[in-house]
LUMKOLMAR-659425 format. One line per field, with one value per residue: residue number from 1; x, y, z of N, C-alpha, C, O in turn. Coordinates in steps of 0.2 Angstrom, whole numbers. Layout:
<atoms>
k: NUM / ... .
npx: X / ... .
npy: Y / ... .
npz: Z / ... .
capx: X / ... .
capy: Y / ... .
capz: Z / ... .
cpx: X / ... .
cpy: Y / ... .
cpz: Z / ... .
opx: X / ... .
opy: Y / ... .
opz: Z / ... .
</atoms>
This chain:
<atoms>
k: 1 / 2 / 3 / 4 / 5 / 6 / 7 / 8 / 9 / 10 / 11 / 12 / 13 / 14 / 15 / 16 / 17 / 18 / 19 / 20 / 21 / 22 / 23 / 24 / 25 / 26 / 27 / 28 / 29 / 30 / 31 / 32 / 33 / 34 / 35 / 36 / 37 / 38 / 39 / 40 / 41 / 42 / 43 / 44 / 45 / 46 / 47 / 48 / 49 / 50 / 51 / 52 / 53 / 54 / 55 / 56 / 57 / 58 / 59 / 60 / 61 / 62 / 63 / 64 / 65 / 66 / 67 / 68 / 69 / 70 / 71 / 72 / 73 / 74 / 75 / 76 / 77 / 78 / 79 / 80 / 81 / 82 / 83 / 84 / 85 / 86 / 87 / 88 / 89 / 90 / 91 / 92 / 93 / 94 / 95 / 96 / 97 / 98 / 99 / 100 / 101 / 102 / 103 / 104 / 105 / 106 / 107 / 108 / 109 / 110 / 111 / 112 / 113 / 114 / 115 / 116 / 117 / 118 / 119 / 120 / 121 / 122 / 123 / 124 / 125 / 126 / 127 / 128 / 129 / 130 .
npx: 1461 / 1451 / 1443 / 1431 / 1428 / 1426 / 1415 / 1406 / 1406 / 1400 / 1388 / 1383 / 1383 / 1373 / 1362 / 1361 / 1358 / 1346 / 1338 / 1339 / 1332 / 1320 / 1315 / 1314 / 1322 / 1334 / 1347 / 1351 / 1357 / 1370 / 1375 / 1375 / 1384 / 1396 / 1398 / 1401 / 1413 / 1422 / 1423 / 1428 / 1440 / 1446 / 1448 / 1456 / 1468 / 1471 / 1474 / 1486 / 1499 / 1498 / 1497 / 1510 / 1518 / 1513 / 1517 / 1531 / 1533 / 1529 / 1539 / 1550 / 1550 / 1550 / 1538 / 1533 / 1526 / 1514 / 1509 / 1508 / 1497 / 1487 / 1486 / 1483 / 1470 / 1463 / 1463 / 1456 / 1444 / 1440 / 1439 / 1429 / 1419 / 1417 / 1414 / 1402 / 1394 / 1393 / 1386 / 1374 / 1369 / 1366 / 1356 / 1357 / 1356 / 1356 / 1367 / 1377 / 1376 / 1381 / 1394 / 1399 / 1399 / 1408 / 1419 / 1421 / 1424 / 1436 / 1444 / 1443 / 1450 / 1463 / 1466 / 1466 / 1479 / 1486 / 1477 / 1477 / 1490 / 1490 / 1481 / 1489 / 1500 / 1493 / 1488 / 1501 / 1506 / 1496 / 1498 / 1511 / 1511 / 1509 .
npy: 408 / 395 / 380 / 380 / 393 / 397 / 390 / 396 / 409 / 406 / 402 / 413 / 422 / 414 / 417 / 431 / 432 / 425 / 433 / 445 / 440 / 438 / 451 / 455 / 463 / 468 / 465 / 452 / 444 / 450 / 448 / 435 / 432 / 439 / 432 / 420 / 422 / 426 / 415 / 406 / 412 / 410 / 396 / 394 / 401 / 392 / 381 / 383 / 379 / 365 / 365 / 370 / 359 / 348 / 354 / 354 / 340 / 337 / 341 / 334 / 321 / 306 / 305 / 317 / 324 / 318 / 320 / 333 / 335 / 329 / 337 / 349 / 346 / 344 / 357 / 363 / 357 / 361 / 375 / 376 / 370 / 379 / 391 / 387 / 384 / 396 / 403 / 396 / 400 / 413 / 412 / 408 / 395 / 389 / 394 / 389 / 376 / 376 / 380 / 370 / 360 / 366 / 364 / 350 / 348 / 354 / 346 / 334 / 338 / 341 / 328 / 320 / 319 / 310 / 299 / 294 / 290 / 280 / 271 / 268 / 262 / 250 / 244 / 241 / 232 / 222 / 218 / 215 / 203 / 198 .
npz: 255 / 260 / 255 / 261 / 264 / 251 / 247 / 256 / 251 / 238 / 242 / 248 / 236 / 229 / 237 / 236 / 223 / 222 / 230 / 222 / 210 / 215 / 217 / 204 / 197 / 185 / 189 / 192 / 183 / 182 / 195 / 196 / 185 / 190 / 202 / 197 / 190 / 200 / 207 / 198 / 195 / 208 / 207 / 196 / 201 / 211 / 204 / 198 / 203 / 201 / 187 / 183 / 188 / 180 / 167 / 169 / 169 / 156 / 148 / 152 / 148 / 137 / 132 / 130 / 119 / 119 / 132 / 132 / 123 / 130 / 141 / 135 / 130 / 142 / 147 / 136 / 139 / 152 / 150 / 140 / 147 / 158 / 152 / 145 / 156 / 161 / 151 / 151 / 164 / 162 / 154 / 141 / 133 / 121 / 115 / 124 / 121 / 108 / 110 / 117 / 107 / 98 / 106 / 107 / 93 / 93 / 101 / 94 / 82 / 88 / 92 / 81 / 73 / 81 / 82 / 69 / 68 / 77 / 71 / 60 / 66 / 71 / 59 / 53 / 62 / 61 / 47 / 47 / 54 / 69 .
capx: 1455 / 1450 / 1437 / 1425 / 1427 / 1424 / 1408 / 1402 / 1405 / 1396 / 1381 / 1381 / 1381 / 1367 / 1357 / 1360 / 1355 / 1339 / 1335 / 1338 / 1328 / 1313 / 1313 / 1312 / 1326 / 1339 / 1354 / 1352 / 1362 / 1376 / 1377 / 1377 / 1391 / 1401 / 1400 / 1404 / 1419 / 1426 / 1424 / 1432 / 1447 / 1449 / 1450 / 1462 / 1473 / 1472 / 1477 / 1493 / 1505 / 1497 / 1499 / 1517 / 1520 / 1512 / 1521 / 1538 / 1533 / 1528 / 1545 / 1556 / 1550 / 1550 / 1531 / 1531 / 1521 / 1507 / 1507 / 1506 / 1491 / 1482 / 1485 / 1479 / 1463 / 1460 / 1462 / 1450 / 1438 / 1438 / 1437 / 1423 / 1414 / 1416 / 1411 / 1396 / 1390 / 1391 / 1381 / 1368 / 1367 / 1364 / 1350 / 1359 / 1357 / 1358 / 1374 / 1381 / 1376 / 1385 / 1400 / 1401 / 1400 / 1415 / 1425 / 1422 / 1427 / 1443 / 1447 / 1444 / 1456 / 1469 / 1468 / 1467 / 1486 / 1488 / 1473 / 1480 / 1497 / 1488 / 1479 / 1494 / 1503 / 1489 / 1489 / 1507 / 1506 / 1492 / 1501 / 1518 / 1510 / 1511 .
capy: 406 / 388 / 378 / 381 / 400 / 398 / 387 / 401 / 414 / 403 / 402 / 421 / 424 / 411 / 420 / 437 / 431 / 423 / 440 / 449 / 437 / 439 / 458 / 456 / 468 / 465 / 464 / 445 / 441 / 453 / 445 / 428 / 432 / 441 / 427 / 414 / 424 / 426 / 408 / 403 / 415 / 406 / 389 / 395 / 402 / 386 / 376 / 385 / 375 / 359 / 366 / 370 / 352 / 345 / 357 / 351 / 333 / 336 / 343 / 330 / 314 / 304 / 305 / 324 / 326 / 315 / 323 / 340 / 335 / 328 / 343 / 354 / 343 / 345 / 364 / 365 / 354 / 366 / 382 / 376 / 369 / 385 / 396 / 385 / 385 / 404 / 405 / 393 / 404 / 419 / 410 / 407 / 388 / 387 / 396 / 385 / 369 / 376 / 381 / 363 / 357 / 368 / 361 / 344 / 348 / 356 / 340 / 330 / 341 / 340 / 321 / 317 / 316 / 304 / 293 / 292 / 287 / 274 / 267 / 266 / 257 / 244 / 241 / 238 / 226 / 217 / 216 / 212 / 196 / 199 .
capz: 256 / 260 / 251 / 265 / 263 / 244 / 248 / 259 / 246 / 233 / 245 / 248 / 229 / 227 / 241 / 233 / 216 / 223 / 232 / 216 / 206 / 218 / 216 / 197 / 194 / 180 / 191 / 194 / 178 / 183 / 201 / 194 / 182 / 194 / 207 / 193 / 188 / 206 / 209 / 193 / 197 / 213 / 205 / 192 / 205 / 215 / 200 / 194 / 205 / 197 / 180 / 182 / 189 / 174 / 162 / 170 / 167 / 149 / 145 / 154 / 146 / 130 / 130 / 131 / 114 / 121 / 138 / 130 / 120 / 135 / 145 / 131 / 130 / 148 / 147 / 132 / 142 / 157 / 147 / 137 / 153 / 162 / 148 / 144 / 162 / 162 / 146 / 154 / 170 / 159 / 150 / 134 / 133 / 114 / 114 / 128 / 117 / 102 / 112 / 118 / 100 / 96 / 110 / 104 / 87 / 94 / 104 / 88 / 78 / 92 / 93 / 74 / 71 / 85 / 80 / 63 / 70 / 81 / 66 / 55 / 69 / 71 / 52 / 52 / 66 / 58 / 41 / 49 / 57 / 76 .
cpx: 1454 / 1444 / 1431 / 1423 / 1424 / 1417 / 1404 / 1401 / 1400 / 1389 / 1379 / 1379 / 1374 / 1361 / 1355 / 1356 / 1347 / 1335 / 1334 / 1333 / 1320 / 1311 / 1311 / 1316 / 1331 / 1346 / 1355 / 1357 / 1369 / 1379 / 1379 / 1384 / 1397 / 1403 / 1404 / 1412 / 1424 / 1428 / 1429 / 1439 / 1450 / 1452 / 1456 / 1468 / 1476 / 1476 / 1484 / 1498 / 1504 / 1499 / 1506 / 1520 / 1519 / 1516 / 1528 / 1538 / 1532 / 1535 / 1551 / 1555 / 1549 / 1542 / 1528 / 1526 / 1514 / 1504 / 1504 / 1499 / 1486 / 1481 / 1481 / 1472 / 1460 / 1459 / 1456 / 1444 / 1435 / 1436 / 1430 / 1417 / 1412 / 1412 / 1403 / 1391 / 1388 / 1386 / 1374 / 1365 / 1364 / 1358 / 1351 / 1360 / 1359 / 1365 / 1379 / 1382 / 1381 / 1392 / 1403 / 1403 / 1407 / 1420 / 1426 / 1425 / 1434 / 1447 / 1448 / 1450 / 1463 / 1471 / 1469 / 1474 / 1488 / 1483 / 1475 / 1486 / 1495 / 1485 / 1484 / 1498 / 1499 / 1489 / 1495 / 1508 / 1502 / 1495 / 1508 / 1517 / 1513 / 1514 .
cpy: 399 / 387 / 380 / 389 / 401 / 395 / 392 / 407 / 412 / 404 / 409 / 423 / 421 / 415 / 427 / 437 / 429 / 429 / 444 / 446 / 438 / 446 / 460 / 461 / 464 / 464 / 456 / 442 / 443 / 450 / 438 / 427 / 434 / 436 / 421 / 416 / 424 / 419 / 404 / 406 / 411 / 399 / 389 / 396 / 396 / 381 / 377 / 381 / 368 / 359 / 366 / 363 / 348 / 347 / 354 / 344 / 332 / 338 / 338 / 323 / 313 / 305 / 312 / 326 / 324 / 318 / 330 / 340 / 334 / 334 / 349 / 352 / 345 / 352 / 366 / 363 / 359 / 372 / 381 / 374 / 375 / 390 / 394 / 385 / 392 / 406 / 402 / 398 / 410 / 418 / 409 / 399 / 386 / 389 / 392 / 378 / 370 / 377 / 374 / 359 / 359 / 365 / 354 / 343 / 350 / 350 / 335 / 332 / 340 / 332 / 317 / 315 / 310 / 298 / 290 / 288 / 280 / 269 / 264 / 261 / 250 / 241 / 238 / 232 / 220 / 214 / 213 / 205 / 196 / 193 .
cpz: 256 / 256 / 255 / 264 / 256 / 244 / 251 / 255 / 241 / 236 / 246 / 241 / 227 / 231 / 238 / 226 / 217 / 225 / 226 / 211 / 208 / 217 / 209 / 194 / 189 / 182 / 193 / 189 / 180 / 190 / 200 / 190 / 186 / 199 / 203 / 191 / 194 / 208 / 204 / 194 / 202 / 211 / 200 / 196 / 209 / 211 / 197 / 196 / 201 / 190 / 179 / 183 / 183 / 168 / 163 / 168 / 160 / 145 / 147 / 152 / 139 / 128 / 130 / 125 / 116 / 127 / 136 / 127 / 125 / 139 / 141 / 130 / 136 / 149 / 142 / 135 / 148 / 155 / 144 / 142 / 157 / 158 / 146 / 150 / 163 / 157 / 149 / 160 / 167 / 154 / 143 / 133 / 126 / 113 / 118 / 124 / 111 / 104 / 114 / 112 / 98 / 100 / 108 / 98 / 88 / 97 / 98 / 84 / 82 / 92 / 86 / 72 / 75 / 84 / 74 / 64 / 73 / 76 / 62 / 59 / 70 / 65 / 51 / 56 / 63 / 51 / 42 / 52 / 64 / 78 .
opx: 1456 / 1440 / 1425 / 1417 / 1419 / 1412 / 1398 / 1395 / 1396 / 1384 / 1373 / 1374 / 1370 / 1356 / 1350 / 1352 / 1343 / 1329 / 1328 / 1329 / 1316 / 1305 / 1308 / 1315 / 1332 / 1350 / 1361 / 1362 / 1374 / 1385 / 1384 / 1388 / 1402 / 1409 / 1408 / 1416 / 1430 / 1433 / 1433 / 1444 / 1456 / 1457 / 1460 / 1473 / 1481 / 1480 / 1487 / 1502 / 1509 / 1502 / 1509 / 1525 / 1524 / 1518 / 1532 / 1543 / 1535 / 1535 / 1556 / 1560 / 1549 / 1541 / 1522 / 1521 / 1509 / 1498 / 1500 / 1495 / 1480 / 1475 / 1477 / 1467 / 1454 / 1453 / 1452 / 1439 / 1430 / 1431 / 1426 / 1412 / 1406 / 1407 / 1399 / 1385 / 1383 / 1381 / 1369 / 1359 / 1360 / 1355 / 1346 / 1366 / 1363 / 1369 / 1384 / 1387 / 1385 / 1397 / 1409 / 1407 / 1411 / 1426 / 1432 / 1429 / 1439 / 1452 / 1453 / 1454 / 1468 / 1477 / 1471 / 1474 / 1491 / 1486 / 1475 / 1487 / 1498 / 1487 / 1484 / 1500 / 1502 / 1490 / 1496 / 1512 / 1505 / 1496 / 1509 / 1522 / 1518 / 1516 .
opy: 396 / 391 / 381 / 391 / 405 / 398 / 393 / 409 / 416 / 405 / 410 / 427 / 424 / 416 / 429 / 441 / 431 / 430 / 447 / 450 / 439 / 447 / 465 / 463 / 458 / 462 / 455 / 439 / 440 / 448 / 436 / 423 / 431 / 435 / 418 / 412 / 422 / 417 / 400 / 402 / 410 / 397 / 385 / 393 / 395 / 377 / 373 / 379 / 365 / 355 / 363 / 362 / 344 / 343 / 353 / 341 / 328 / 336 / 339 / 319 / 317 / 306 / 313 / 330 / 327 / 320 / 332 / 345 / 337 / 335 / 352 / 356 / 347 / 354 / 370 / 366 / 360 / 375 / 386 / 377 / 376 / 393 / 398 / 387 / 394 / 410 / 406 / 399 / 413 / 423 / 409 / 398 / 381 / 385 / 390 / 375 / 365 / 375 / 373 / 355 / 355 / 364 / 352 / 339 / 347 / 349 / 332 / 328 / 338 / 331 / 312 / 309 / 305 / 292 / 284 / 283 / 275 / 263 / 258 / 256 / 245 / 234 / 232 / 228 / 215 / 208 / 208 / 201 / 195 / 193 .
opz: 251 / 254 / 252 / 264 / 255 / 241 / 249 / 254 / 238 / 232 / 245 / 241 / 224 / 228 / 237 / 225 / 213 / 223 / 225 / 207 / 204 / 216 / 207 / 188 / 190 / 178 / 194 / 192 / 179 / 190 / 202 / 192 / 185 / 200 / 206 / 192 / 193 / 210 / 206 / 193 / 202 / 213 / 201 / 195 / 210 / 214 / 193 / 192 / 199 / 187 / 174 / 180 / 180 / 164 / 157 / 165 / 157 / 140 / 143 / 153 / 135 / 122 / 130 / 127 / 115 / 128 / 139 / 129 / 125 / 141 / 144 / 131 / 136 / 151 / 145 / 135 / 148 / 157 / 145 / 142 / 158 / 161 / 146 / 149 / 165 / 159 / 148 / 160 / 171 / 152 / 139 / 131 / 125 / 109 / 115 / 124 / 110 / 100 / 112 / 112 / 95 / 97 / 108 / 97 / 85 / 95 / 98 / 82 / 79 / 92 / 86 / 70 / 72 / 84 / 73 / 61 / 72 / 76 / 60 / 56 / 69 / 64 / 49 / 54 / 63 / 50 / 38 / 53 / 65 / 84 .
</atoms>
């Protein structure tokens, strides 16, 4: 399916959700969640080739530990963003905000060893007299 087909499907889901919201029935949340899941699945399937290429790049270079952390950070960002948007669509804005906070904490934990390594390198350069 092309991007135009996905855009059409998204518009169809939006119309169905609007119609369900107008009728006042409780099926709106299910339709929105189902449409979001289908669209997310399309995006994940579309990105599998890119992920495989980056994984090969991460294993073949001297910078592989850094590339691995960057790829993990991108993955965490996407997972948190998709999940938080789904929570917001279902009316749970507070849960989405806390999920985003947890995602930021995870990114900080992932980056901490590399930040300390960078700070040690900067200190050694300053002390060694550049």
